[in-house]
VOGUVEX-352295 format. One line per 10 residues: their letters; for each residue x, y, z of C-alpha. Coordinates in nm, 2 decimals. Example, Ala and Ser with C-alpha at 12.3 -4.5 7.8 and 13.67 -1.06 7.14 Angstrom:
as) 1.23:-0.45:0.78; 1.37:-0.11:0.71 $
***
This chain:
xxxxxxxxxx) 7.26:-2.22:4.68; 7.19:-1.84:4.66; 6.88:-1.70:4.83; 6.64:-1.49:4.63; 6.72:-1.12:4.64; 6.48:-0.87:4.78; 6.42:-0.72:4.43; 6.34:-1.06:4.27; 6.10:-1.15:4.56; 5.92:-0.81:4.51 $
xxxxxxxxxx) 5.89:-0.89:4.14; 5.74:-1.23:4.21; 5.50:-1.09:4.46; 5.40:-0.82:4.21; 5.33:-1.09:3.94; 5.13:-1.30:4.19; 4.92:-1.00:4.27; 4.87:-0.92:3.90; 4.76:-1.28:3.83; 4.52:-1.27:4.13 $
xxxxxxxxxx) 4.37:-0.95:3.99; 4.33:-1.10:3.64; 4.16:-1.41:3.80; 3.93:-1.19:3.99; 3.84:-1.00:3.68; 3.77:-1.32:3.49; 3.55:-1.44:3.77; 3.35:-1.11:3.76; 3.32:-1.14:3.38; 3.20:-1.50:3.40 $
xxxxxxxxxx) 2.94:-1.41:3.67; 2.81:-1.13:3.44; 2.79:-1.37:3.14; 2.60:-1.62:3.35; 2.37:-1.34:3.47; 2.31:-1.22:3.11; 2.25:-1.58:3.00; 1.99:-1.63:3.27; 1.81:-1.30:3.19; 1.82:-1.39:2.82 $
xxxxxxxxxx) 1.67:-1.73:2.88; 1.40:-1.59:3.10; 1.31:-1.33:2.83; 1.31:-1.59:2.56; 1.08:-1.81:2.76; 0.84:-1.53:2.83; 0.83:-1.41:2.47; 0.77:-1.76:2.33; 0.52:-1.87:2.59; 0.31:-1.55:2.57 $
xxxxxxxxxx) 0.19:-1.60:2.20; 0.15:-1.98:2.26; -0.07:-1.92:2.56; -0.27:-1.67:2.37; -0.33:-1.92:2.09; -0.43:-2.19:2.34; -0.68:-1.95:2.50; -0.83:-1.85:2.15; -0.86:-2.22:2.05; -1.04:-2.29:2.37 $
xxxxxxxxxx) -1.28:-2.02:2.29; -1.35:-2.17:1.95; -1.45:-2.50:2.11; -1.75:-2.32:2.26; -2.04:-2.42:2.04; -2.21:-2.08:2.11; -1.94:-1.88:1.94; -2.09:-1.67:1.66; -1.94:-1.68:1.31; -1.82:-1.32:1.34 $
xxxxxxxxxx) -1.66:-1.39:1.67; -1.50:-1.71:1.54; -1.34:-1.50:1.25; -1.20:-1.25:1.50; -1.06:-1.53:1.71; -0.90:-1.70:1.41; -0.74:-1.37:1.31; -0.59:-1.34:1.66; -0.46:-1.70:1.64; -0.29:-1.62:1.31 $
xxxxxxxxxx) -0.15:-1.30:1.46; 0.00:-1.48:1.75; 0.13:-1.76:1.53; 0.31:-1.51:1.31; 0.47:-1.36:1.62; 0.58:-1.70:1.76; 0.74:-1.79:1.42; 0.91:-1.45:1.40; 1.05:-1.49:1.75; 1.17:-1.85:1.69 $
xxxxxxxxxx) 1.36:-1.73:1.37; 1.53:-1.45:1.57; 1.65:-1.69:1.84; 1.79:-1.93:1.58; 1.97:-1.64:1.40; 2.13:-1.53:1.73; 2.35:-1.84:1.72; 2.41:-1.83:1.34; 2.52:-1.47:1.29; 2.85:-1.46:1.46 $
xxxxxxxxxx) 3.09:-1.17:1.37; 3.31:-1.42:1.18; 3.04:-1.52:0.94; 3.05:-1.42:0.57; 2.78:-1.46:0.31; 2.97:-1.75:0.15; 2.97:-1.94:0.48; 2.59:-1.94:0.51; 2.40:-2.23:0.35; 2.18:-2.02:0.13 $
xxxxxxxxxx) 2.21:-1.88:-0.22; 2.18:-1.52:-0.33; 1.88:-1.44:-0.54; 1.71:-1.14:-0.70; 1.46:-1.01:-0.45; 1.19:-0.75:-0.55; 1.15:-0.55:-0.23; 0.82:-0.39:-0.29; 0.61:-0.71:-0.31; 0.82:-0.85:-0.02 $
xxxxxxxxxx) 0.73:-0.56:0.20; 0.36:-0.58:0.10; 0.35:-0.95:0.20; 0.52:-0.88:0.53; 0.28:-0.59:0.60; -0.01:-0.82:0.55; 0.15:-1.07:0.79; 0.20:-0.81:1.06; -0.12:-0.62:1.02; -0.32:-0.85:1.25 $
xxxxxxxxxx) -0.08:-0.77:1.53; -0.18:-0.40:1.51; -0.55:-0.43:1.48; -0.62:-0.39:1.85; -0.44:-0.06:1.86; -0.59:0.05:1.52; -0.24:0.09:1.37; -0.24:0.08:0.99; 0.06:-0.06:0.80; 0.08:0.08:0.45 $
xxxxxxxxxx) 0.33:0.04:0.16; 0.34:0.33:-0.08; 0.41:0.19:-0.43; 0.50:0.53:-0.57; 0.86:0.50:-0.70; 0.89:0.17:-0.51; 0.72:-0.06:-0.76; 0.97:0.04:-1.03; 1.28:-0.03:-0.83; 1.49:-0.32:-0.95 $
xxxxxxxxxx) 1.53:-0.63:-0.74; 1.83:-0.65:-0.50; 2.07:-0.95:-0.49; 2.03:-1.10:-0.14; 1.95:-1.40:0.07; 1.57:-1.37:0.07; 1.50:-1.53:0.41; 1.76:-1.31:0.59; 1.64:-0.99:0.42; 1.28:-1.08:0.51 $
xxxxxxxxxx) 1.39:-1.11:0.87; 1.55:-0.76:0.86; 1.22:-0.60:0.76; 1.02:-0.83:0.99; 1.23:-0.72:1.29; 1.19:-0.35:1.20; 0.81:-0.40:1.14; 0.76:-0.58:1.47; 0.95:-0.31:1.65; 0.73:-0.04:1.49 $
xxxxxxxxxx) 0.41:-0.22:1.57; 0.51:-0.27:1.94; 0.61:0.09:2.00; 0.37:0.29:1.78; 0.10:0.50:1.93; -0.26:0.39:1.89; -0.45:0.50:1.58; -0.13:0.59:1.38; 0.02:0.46:1.06; 0.34:0.27:0.98 $
xxxxxxxxxx) 0.44:0.40:0.63; 0.68:0.21:0.41; 0.84:0.37:0.10; 1.12:0.28:-0.14; 1.33:0.44:-0.41; 1.62:0.36:-0.64; 1.95:0.53:-0.58; 2.11:0.53:-0.93; 2.46:0.65:-0.82; 2.49:0.37:-0.57 $
xxxxxxxxxx) 2.30:0.12:-0.78; 2.10:0.04:-0.47; 1.75:0.04:-0.33; 1.66:0.23:-0.02; 1.36:0.13:0.19; 1.23:0.36:0.47; 0.99:0.25:0.75; 0.83:0.55:0.94; 0.62:0.52:1.25; 0.49:0.75:1.52 $
xxxxxxxxxx) 0.55:0.61:1.87; 0.76:0.64:2.18; 1.03:0.89:2.11; 1.40:0.81:2.08; 1.67:1.04:2.22; 1.99:1.12:2.03; 2.17:0.87:2.27; 1.91:0.60:2.19; 1.97:0.65:1.81; 2.35:0.59:1.85 $
xxxxxxxxxx) 2.29:0.27:2.04; 1.97:0.12:1.91; 2.14:-0.14:1.69; 2.37:-0.27:1.98; 2.31:-0.62:2.10; 2.07:-0.62:2.39; 2.01:-0.24:2.39; 1.67:-0.11:2.49; 1.57:0.24:2.57; 1.42:0.32:2.91 $
xxxxxxxxxx) 1.08:0.38:2.76; 1.09:0.05:2.56; 1.17:-0.13:2.88; 0.88:0.03:3.06; 0.63:-0.06:2.78; 0.77:-0.42:2.72; 0.98:-0.53:3.02; 1.04:-0.88:2.87; 1.20:-0.78:2.54; 1.55:-0.90:2.45 $
xxxxxxxxxx) 1.68:-0.61:2.25; 1.81:-0.85:1.98; 1.58:-0.77:1.69; 1.75:-0.46:1.56; 2.09:-0.61:1.64; 2.01:-0.90:1.41; 1.88:-0.67:1.14; 2.21:-0.48:1.15; 2.42:-0.79:1.13; 2.22:-0.92:0.83 $
xxxxxxxxxx) 2.25:-0.59:0.65; 2.62:-0.58:0.73; 2.66:-0.93:0.58; 2.50:-0.80:0.27; 2.74:-0.50:0.26; 2.44:-0.26:0.30; 2.35:0.02:0.53; 2.09:0.05:0.81; 2.02:0.36:1.01; 1.76:0.52:1.25 $
xxxxxxxxxx) 1.67:0.88:1.26; 1.40:1.12:1.39; 1.16:1.29:1.14; 1.07:1.65:1.17; 0.72:1.54:1.29; 0.88:1.34:1.58; 0.84:1.01:1.40; 1.11:0.74:1.39; 1.25:0.65:1.05; 1.44:0.33:0.98 $
xxxxxxxxxx) 1.63:0.32:0.65; 1.78:0.02:0.48; 2.00:0.04:0.17; 2.08:-0.28:-0.03; 2.28:-0.32:-0.35; 2.12:-0.43:-0.67; 2.42:-0.63:-0.79; 2.72:-0.55:-0.56; 2.72:-0.90:-0.40; 2.77:-1.08:-0.73 $
xxxxxxxx) 3.06:-1.32:-0.69; 3.05:-1.30:-0.31; 2.83:-1.62:-0.27; 2.66:-1.87:-0.49; 2.35:-1.74:-0.68; 2.03:-1.93:-0.71; 1.99:-2.09:-1.05; 1.69:-1.96:-1.24 $
***
C-alpha cells in the first residue's frame, strides 16, 4: 500500500482549512441572523405594545365619570388614532412574511381591480390625520388634475399599504406645524398615474436616498427620533410596487422637502393575474 505523497497531503490540509473557514463563516452569518431576529422581535414587540398601552390608558380615562364631553371626544380620537397605527403595524408584519422575492402577482390570493387613487388617498389621509394632530401637521390631498386620473389596475389592499407606509413615515418625521401634500397626475405616454407625497421634516442625505428602500435601513436621524423602528415600511412599499411593475422613488425638493413618488400602470397588468369580476 502506497503512502500519501507530500503534495496530496498538502492538498488535503488545504481543503480541510478551506472547509473550516467556510464553517466559521456560516457560524458568523448564523449568529448575525439570530441577532437581527432578536432585534426585529424586540422592535415589533415595542411598536405593537406602544399603541395598545396608549389605548388602554385612554380607555381608563373614559371610565372616569368626571370626564367632560369635549375631553371624552379628544380621548376617543386618540383611541382611534392608536388603533389605526396598531392595525397598520400588524398588516406590515404580516406582509413581511408574504412578500418574498419569489412572489408574483398571480401567486397572491387576491384579484386585481380598478382602483381610483384620488379617493383612496383621501380616505387614507383621513385615517392618518389623527396621528398628526398633536404636532399640528396637516395632511392634504390636492384634487387638481388628480380627480380626473383614470383608475389603476392593482390589488387594492396592497396598494393601500404602499401609501399607508409612506404616509406613516411622513407623519413620524415631519416637523411640527407643517403640511403633508399629496398630488396626482396622469402620464399619457406611459398610460400610468403618478402620485407624489411631499413633507417637510428631518432631512435625507444623498446616501440616505439611495438606500431608503432597503430592508431594515434607517437614517441616523430617524434612529435618533424613533429608536424602535424596524425600517421595513418603505421596503414593503417598494416590494409591492415592484410586484405591480410600477416605480417608486424618493427625492429632495428645492425647498428641502422630501418627495416620494409612486407610478402605477392603468392597464399594464391585464393578463398578469385574475381580475375582480364586476
